[in-house]
C-alpha positions in Angstrom: -3.5 -178.5 170.3 -2.6 -175.5 168.1 1.0 -174.4 167.7 2.7 -171.4 166.0 6.3 -172.1 164.8 8.9 -169.4 164.4 12.2 -169.6 162.5 13.9 -166.8 160.6 15.8 -168.6 157.9 14.3 -172.1 157.4 16.1 -175.3 157.0 15.3 -179.0 156.1 14.4 -180.0 159.7 12.1 -176.9 160.1 10.3 -177.8 156.9 9.7 -181.3 158.1 8.3 -180.0 161.4 5.8 -177.5 159.9 4.8 -180.1 157.2 4.0 -182.7 159.9 2.2 -180.1 162.0 0.0 -179.0 159.1 -0.8 -182.6 158.2 -1.8 -183.3 161.8 -4.0 -180.2 161.9 -2.0 -178.5 164.7 -0.2 -175.7 162.8 -1.7 -172.3 163.8 0.9 -170.4 161.9 4.5 -170.2 160.7 6.5 -167.0 161.2 9.7 -166.4 159.2 11.6 -163.5 157.5 11.4 -164.3 153.8 8.9 -166.6 152.1 7.6 -166.9 148.6 4.7 -168.7 147.1 6.3 -170.9 144.4 3.0 -171.1 142.5 2.6 -167.3 142.2 2.5 -165.7 138.8 5.3 -163.2 139.6 7.7 -166.0 140.7 7.0 -167.9 137.6 7.9 -164.9 135.4 11.4 -164.6 136.9 14.5 -165.8 135.1 15.3 -169.4 136.1 18.4 -168.7 138.0 16.7 -166.0 140.1 13.6 -168.1 140.5 15.6 -171.0 141.9 17.0 -168.6 144.6 13.5 -167.4 145.5 12.0 -170.9 145.6 14.6 -171.8 148.2 12.5 -169.6 150.5 9.3 -171.5 149.9 7.7 -173.8 152.5 5.6 -177.0 152.3 2.5 -175.5 154.0 -0.5 -173.5 152.9 0.8 -170.0 152.2 -2.0 -168.6 154.3 -0.3 -170.0 157.4 2.9 -168.1 156.6 3.7 -164.7 158.1 6.8 -162.8 157.0 9.1 -160.0 158.2 11.7 -159.5 155.4 13.5 -156.2 155.9 16.4 -157.2 158.1 16.9 -160.5 156.4 17.1 -158.8 153.0 19.5 -156.3 154.5 21.7 -159.1 155.9 21.9 -160.8 152.5 22.3 -157.8 150.3 24.4 -155.2 152.1 27.6 -157.2 152.6 27.6 -158.0 148.9 27.7 -154.3 148.0 30.5 -153.4 150.5 28.6 -152.9 153.8 30.0 -155.9 155.6 29.7 -154.2 159.0 25.9 -154.3 158.7 25.9 -158.1 159.2 28.8 -158.3 161.7 28.5 -160.9 164.5 26.1 -159.5 167.1 27.0 -155.8 166.5 25.7 -155.3 163.0 22.1 -153.9 162.7 21.4 -156.7 160.2 23.4 -159.5 161.9 22.0 -163.0 162.2 21.5 -162.2 165.9 19.4 -159.1 165.1 17.4 -161.0 162.5 16.6 -163.6 165.1 15.7 -161.1 167.8 13.5 -159.0 165.5 11.4 -162.0 164.4 11.2 -163.2 168.0 9.8 -159.9 169.1 7.3 -159.8 166.2 6.1 -163.3 167.0 5.6 -162.4 170.6 3.5 -159.4 169.6 1.3 -161.6 167.5 0.5 -164.2 170.1 -2.5 -162.5 171.8 -4.3 -162.3 168.5 -3.6 -165.9 167.6 -5.0 -167.1 170.9 -8.3 -165.5 170.0 -8.6 -166.3 166.4 -6.8 -169.7 166.2 -7.2 -171.1 169.7 -3.4 -171.1 170.1 -2.1 -173.4 172.8 1.7 -173.6 172.3 4.7 -171.9 170.6 7.6 -173.7 168.9 10.8 -171.7 168.7 14.5 -172.3 168.1 17.6 -171.4 170.0 18.5 -167.7 169.9 15.0 -166.8 168.6 12.7 -167.8 171.5 13.2 -165.3 174.4 10.5 -162.7 173.7 8.1 -165.4 172.3 8.4 -167.6 175.4 8.1 -164.6 177.8 4.8 -163.5 176.2 3.7 -167.1 175.9 4.1 -167.7 179.6 1.9 -164.6 180.3 -0.8 -166.1 178.1 -0.6 -169.6 179.6 0.8 -171.2 176.5 3.3 -174.1 176.4 6.8 -173.4 175.2 8.5 -175.9 172.9 12.3 -175.3 172.4 14.1 -176.8 169.5 17.8 -177.1 170.3 19.7 -178.0 167.2 23.2 -178.2 168.7 24.7 -178.9 172.2 23.7 -176.5 175.0 26.0 -173.5 175.0 27.8 -174.4 178.3 28.8 -177.8 177.0 29.8 -176.3 173.6 32.0 -173.6 175.2 33.6 -176.0 177.7 34.6 -178.4 174.9 35.9 -175.6 172.7 38.0 -173.9 175.4 39.5 -177.3 176.2 40.3 -177.7 172.5 42.0 -174.2 172.5 44.3 -175.4 175.3 44.9 -178.9 173.7 45.5 -177.7 170.2 46.5 -174.0 170.3 47.5 -174.0 166.6 43.8 -174.7 165.7 42.3 -171.8 167.8 41.7 -169.6 164.7 39.4 -172.4 163.3 37.2 -172.7 166.4 34.9 -169.7 165.8 31.3 -170.2 166.8 30.1 -170.0 170.3 33.4 -169.0 171.9 32.9 -165.5 170.4 29.4 -165.0 171.8 28.8 -162.2 174.2 27.7 -162.7 177.8 24.3 -161.1 176.9 23.8 -163.7 174.1 24.7 -166.6 176.5 22.3 -165.2 179.1 19.6 -165.1 176.5 20.2 -168.8 175.7 19.9 -169.6 179.4 16.7 -167.7 179.9 15.2 -169.4 176.8 15.9 -172.9 178.2 14.6 -171.8 181.7 11.2 -171.0 180.2 11.0 -174.1 177.9 8.4 -176.8 178.9 9.6 -179.2 176.2 13.1 -179.5 174.6 13.4 -181.1 171.2 16.8 -182.4 170.1 18.1 -184.4 167.1 20.1 -186.9 169.1 21.3 -188.2 172.5 24.4 -185.9 172.5 22.3 -182.7 172.4 19.9 -183.8 175.1 22.6 -185.1 177.3 24.3 -181.7 177.1 21.5 -180.0 179.0 22.4 -178.7 182.5 21.3 -180.6 185.6 18.9 -177.8 186.6 16.9 -178.5 183.4 16.3 -182.2 184.4 12.6 -181.5 184.9 12.1 -180.5 181.2 10.1 -182.9 179.0 12.4 -184.2 176.2 11.7 -185.3 172.6 14.5 -186.9 170.6 13.8 -187.2 166.9 16.7 -187.9 164.5 17.0 -186.0 161.3 16.0 -187.7 158.0 18.3 -189.0 155.3 18.4 -188.1 151.6 16.6 -190.6 149.4 19.1 -192.7 147.5 18.4 -192.8 143.7 17.7 -196.4 142.5 20.3 -197.7 140.1 23.0 -195.2 141.1 26.4 -196.7 141.6 27.3 -196.0 145.2 31.0 -196.3 145.0 32.4 -195.7 141.5 34.8 -198.1 139.8 36.2 -199.6 143.0 39.8 -200.5 142.5 41.3 -202.0 145.6 44.8 -201.2 144.3 44.2 -197.5 144.6 44.5 -195.7 148.0 41.5 -195.7 150.3 39.6 -192.5 149.7 38.4 -191.0 153.0 36.1 -188.1 152.9 35.7 -185.3 155.5 33.0 -182.8 154.9 32.1 -179.6 156.8 33.7 -176.4 157.9 37.4 -177.0 158.2 37.9 -176.5 161.9 38.7 -178.3 165.2 35.1 -178.2 166.3 34.7 -181.0 163.8 37.9 -182.7 164.9 39.9 -182.0 161.7 43.2 -181.6 163.6 42.7 -185.1 165.1 42.0 -186.5 161.6 45.1 -184.9 160.2 47.2 -186.4 162.9 45.6 -189.8 162.3 46.3 -189.7 158.6 49.9 -188.7 159.3 50.4 -192.0 161.1 49.5 -194.0 158.0 51.2 -194.9 154.8 50.4 -192.0 152.4 50.5 -194.4 149.5 47.6 -196.3 150.9 45.2 -193.5 151.9 43.9 -190.4 150.2 42.1 -187.8 152.5 39.6 -185.7 150.7 38.5 -182.6 152.6 35.5 -180.6 151.4 34.0 -177.5 153.0 34.5 -173.9 154.0 38.0 -172.7 155.0 38.2 -171.1 158.4 41.9 -170.2 157.9 44.1 -169.8 154.8 44.6 -173.0 152.9 48.3 -172.7 153.7 47.5 -173.3 157.4 46.0 -176.7 156.7 48.7 -177.7 154.3 51.3 -176.9 157.0 49.5 -179.4 159.3 49.1 -182.1 156.7 50.6 -181.6 153.2 49.1 -184.6 151.5 45.4 -184.1 151.4 43.0 -183.0 148.6 40.9 -179.9 149.2 37.5 -179.6 147.5 35.4 -176.5 147.7 31.7 -176.6 148.8 29.2 -177.2 146.0 25.5 -177.8 145.3 24.1 -180.9 147.1 23.9 -183.0 144.0 27.6 -182.5 143.3 28.4 -183.3 147.0 26.6 -186.6 146.7 28.5 -187.3 143.5 31.8 -186.7 145.3 30.7 -189.0 148.1 30.2 -191.8 145.6 33.8 -191.5 144.5 35.0 -192.1 148.1 35.1 -195.2 150.3 34.7 -194.0 153.9 33.3 -191.0 155.6 35.1 -189.7 158.7 33.8 -186.9 161.0 35.6 -186.9 164.4 33.7 -183.9 165.8 34.2 -182.5 169.2 30.7 -180.9 169.4 27.7 -180.9 167.0 24.0 -181.1 167.0 23.5 -183.8 164.5 25.6 -183.5 161.4 23.3 -184.2 158.4 26.3 -184.9 156.2 26.8 -188.3 158.0 23.4 -189.6 156.7 24.1 -188.1 153.3 27.3 -190.1 153.1 25.6 -193.2 154.3 22.9 -192.8 151.6 25.7 -192.9 149.0 27.1 -196.2 150.4 29.9 -194.9 152.7 30.5 -196.5 156.1 31.3 -194.1 158.9 34.1 -193.4 161.3 32.7 -190.8 163.8 32.6 -189.8 167.4 29.5 -189.8 169.7 29.7 -186.0 169.7 28.6 -185.8 166.1 25.1 -186.6 167.4 25.0 -189.7 165.2 25.8 -192.5 167.7 22.7 -194.3 166.7 23.9 -194.4 163.1 26.7 -196.7 163.9 26.2 -200.4 164.3 29.7 -201.1 165.4 31.6 -203.0 162.8 28.6 -203.2 160.5 27.8 -199.6 159.4 31.0 -198.1 160.7 33.0 -197.4 163.8 32.4 -195.1 166.8 35.5 -193.7 168.5 35.9 -191.3 171.5 36.7 -187.7 170.8 40.3 -186.6 170.8 41.6 -190.0 169.9 43.7 -189.8 166.7 45.4 -193.1 167.5 42.0 -194.9 167.4 41.1 -193.0 164.2 44.3 -194.3 162.6 43.7 -197.8 163.8 40.2 -197.9 162.2 41.4 -196.2 159.1 44.0 -198.8 158.8 41.4 -201.5 159.2 39.5 -200.0 156.3 42.7 -200.0 154.2 43.3 -203.7 154.9 39.7 -204.8 154.5 38.5 -203.2 151.2 35.9 -205.9 150.4 34.4 -205.7 153.9 34.4 -201.9 153.6 32.3 -202.1 150.5 29.9 -204.5 152.3 29.7 -202.1 155.3 28.8 -199.3 152.9 25.8 -201.2 151.7 24.7 -201.8 155.2 25.2 -198.1 156.0 23.0 -197.2 153.0 20.3 -199.5 154.2 20.5 -198.2 157.8 20.3 -194.6 156.7 17.1 -195.3 154.7 15.4 -196.0 158.1 15.6 -192.3 158.9 13.1 -190.2 156.9 12.1 -186.5 157.2 8.5 -187.5 157.5 9.4 -189.7 160.4 11.4 -186.8 162.0 8.4 -184.5 161.9 5.8 -187.2 162.8 7.8 -188.3 165.8 7.7 -184.7 167.2 3.9 -184.5 166.6 3.2 -187.9 168.2 5.4 -187.2 171.2 3.8 -183.7 171.7 0.3 -185.2 171.5 1.3 -187.9 174.0 2.8 -185.3 176.4 -0.3 -183.1 176.3 -3.0 -185.7 175.9 -4.3 -185.1 179.4 
């Protein structure tokens, strides 16, 4: 088995996949937009701040396996910063994320014939929105098509979001995402799934979101890895049970992540006993959020090390999402000793051992959120113990395990 992987921007899960593929000897190539060799002389000569930015586009595989197509991605990153914001506008801009995905997709498709000849290519591995041309050409060449779906299938996502728009109309400006996608983009997603032989998802929620007509697809579920906790690091700093319970929400500040439900839940509780800390990107002016719940603390996004530090100053992590893929921030919080209060739609149902590592509640249930938050308030010592169990449970999920599971399942599927 030889597989070419394509992804335009790269992320932690993509890096784990290509690393495991190379280790297993099945990586025929990795196609992306920008990539640098961190060991190159020129990169080493750059000022440290600039070098760090470049190294973010390095990948844990032999650089000879990496093929790049940088022009549109450079345009997407540079032009809006110098006043040309329209260049990267959603779908319409010539350097939008959508156009970057489509451009790399077409370039990958054009390269497949050569890879079949020189590297005995047998399969392609592509991600949602960047697979259509690749899969179309792969089918003509008799190659297997592996589809990585990082978030719930678009029909499920849109249904849930439109239901939220009706349920909480005040929060409509914060929904964003898939409800703005054109019909052409949605049709593209459908055609990608139609051609997929295998669908890879990070959790039960994503795979359960697939339509009935896709029931014949082979499925691989592989949960994301957790950060490695640093030995000797205090997980919850200076615990004082007389202070209010510090509850952390992290992510984009919108109703897709259930923030409206969390606000309502907190409003049901004694403000002297709970402090809600909300960290992430604003999807509406801050005044909008303060009008919904005046007494919360807002923290801007920050580098990962500082995110983990903030987590260690809190007691509980709450993410009542309506729709996700698998929110990595849950495992980051667990790795810092925080128990969870989440919904199954976060994609992290397996992270919760009910009453031991946290609590699982249905979506759209602010009353149940309030009930469990109040339990945490009244059981501070047990909350700390649950945090220790959450940290231990999160350690069972590794990035190597994520990539290796995909490799082993693919080998098992295509062993014949």
